N, C-alpha and C positions, 0 to 999 in steps of 0.2 A: 202238439208243438213241437216245431223243430227247432234245435239249438246246436252249436256247434262252437266249441272254445279252443283256441289255439295259443300255446303259451311260447314265445321266444326268447333266449337266452343269447346274449353276444358277450364272449369274454376278450376284454383287451389288456395285454401287457406293454407295459411301457419301459423302456431301458434308456437312463441318462447316463451319458458318458461325457468324460473332461478328457480333452484332448491337448496336445500341445499346438505350438503356435503353426509347425509345421504339418499338423496332423499326423505325423508318423507313430506316436505313441499316444495312446487312448486307454483310459482306466474307466472301469463302468463305477459311475456314481451312486446310482439308485436302481433298483428293478421294483415296478409296482404292476398290480393288476387290478381291475376294476371289472365289474360285471353289470350289464345293461339287461333288465329285464321288461317285456312288452307281452301282453295278454289281450287278445282280441277276442268278441264275442258276437255271434252272428245268430239271429233266431228271427222268428215271425211272430213273437210275442205280439206286435201292434195288428195284425190281423185277426188274432184268436182273441183279444181282448174285447171287442163287442160281445160274443158269445158269453166269455166269462160273467161279464157285467148281467148280460139279460138274465143269465141261470140265477145268478146270486141275488139279484131284484127281485126275480119270481118268488124265490125260497123266503127271503126277508118280509116281502109282502105279505104270503101266505102265513108265515107264524104269526106276525102282527094281529092279523084279521082274526085266525083262530084262535090266538091269546086272548084276544079281546072278549071274543064272545063266549069261550070257556070260563074265563076268570069270572066275567059278569054273572052267568049262570050256574056255574057248577064248583067255582072255587078251586079249579084244578091247579097243580103245582106247574109252573112254568116248564120244568124240564121234562114233564110228561108230555106237554102239549108239543115240544120240539122233537123230542126224540121217538113218539109213538107213530109218527107219519114218514111214508118213505119220501113223499114229494119234496119237502125243505130237505131231508139227508141227501138224497141225490142229487138235488140241484145245488148242493154244496160240495159232495163227493167229484161229481164230473169236474168242475173247476180246478178242484186242489190237484186231482191227477193230471190234467192238461198243463199246468204252471209249476208243478212241484220241482221239474227238472232244471230249469231256469232261475227258480227262486234259491235253490240248494246252491248253484254256481255264483249267484249275487251274495248270499250269506257267506259262502267260504271265502269272496273277497272282502266283504265286509268286517269279518272277525278275525282276518290273517293281520298279523303284525310284521312290521317292517324293522328290522335292526333291534328287534326286542321291546320295541315300542309299540304302544296302543293306545289313542285318544277314546277315553270311554266316556260316554253322552248318554243320560239317564232317558233322554227323549228318545233317542235311536234305538236303544234297549228295550224299551217299552214297545215302540212299534214292532221291532222284528220280534218280540215276545208274542206279540197279538197275532203276527201273521204265522210264525210257527205253531200255535195252537190251533190252526184250522184243523189239523189231523184229528182234531176232536170228531169231525164228521165221518171218519172213516173208522174211529172207534166205535162211533153209533152205528154205523152200518154194520160192522162185524157184530155187535151186540144184537141188532136186529135178526141178522141172517143166523145166528146162534139159536135165538127164540124160535123161528120160523122153522130151523130143524130139529129141534128138540120137542116142541110143544105138539103136533101131530102123532110122533112116537110115542109119547107118554102113554104109557099102560100096554103098549106093545101089540095089544091084539084089538085094538079098535082103530078106525081109520079115521074116526072124528075125535076131536080132543074133548074130554068131558072136563066141564068146568069146575067141578068138584076137585079134580084132582090137582090143580093150582099148576103155575106156569112159573118158569124162569124169568127173572128180573134183575135188573142192575139198579143200584140205589142212585139217586139224582145226582149227587156230587161225585161219584166214583169216577165217571168218563172224564169230567173236567180235570179232576185231580191229576189222574194219568196223563192226560194232555198235558198239564201244567208241568209236568218232570222233564218234557223233552226241551224245555226252553233253557235249561241248563248244561245242554250237550255241547255247545261251542266253548264252555268254560275251560280254559286251559291251567291246570294246577299240577303242580309236582307232587302235591302230598299225596294225590290218588291215582296218578299216572306213573307208571313205570318207563323211565327215560334211561335207564341203563344201557350201555353199549356192552353187549355181550359178544360179539364177534366182530372181527375185522378181517377182511378178505380182501388182499391187495391185487389190483389188476395185474395181469400176466404182460410182461415186457413185450413191445412190439418192436420191430426193426424199423418202421416208419416213424414212430414217435421219436426213438432215439436219433434218427438221422435230423429231424427237425430240431429236437432240443439242441443237438451237436452245432447245428448251422446258425441256429438265432441266438443261442444263448452260451457263447463260449464262455470259458474261464474268466474271471474278472479282471486278471492281469494280460 
């Protein structure tokens, strides 16, 4: 998925002067500055969206069908059904990697505050949290790769994994719990974030900047 973000900032300086009737004597009454910010986002998300919907639909239908059969016949826990097959995991991981870049840009704008003010909505928070927890499929794929990589090597001398040796596994709620921790990543709190200013580096003097300042902002009188 292609995406590009561009941010523009325009600074305006306003100088108010009070002059005599003949205009020969003027005094600076006020100097003010204002900053305009604009952000543009270019993406082909609309073109990739049908592919994302198709993959997720296939994964969800597969999970529900298999879950229905296994629960009815074998009473298998749902997390075993979902994470034990590569098909639904891959069908969720591929769309996640396709749209994760654009989602991070959207979340960055969503959780940013202007002037230190932020309008919190529980509905928006739950929605964004559910989207953030899509990384649970990446964790599931990582666990699957770990099991595949370690199980055949168990015993070292045997090419075929013996069932009596056991296999690595992940408890059902572990992956979901780790994924849930990521929803607190956008939380901004000074209690656990170090925001102290440790060093100030002044910009070197520039002859061009000095000329601009001297020409446009002379002494008040």
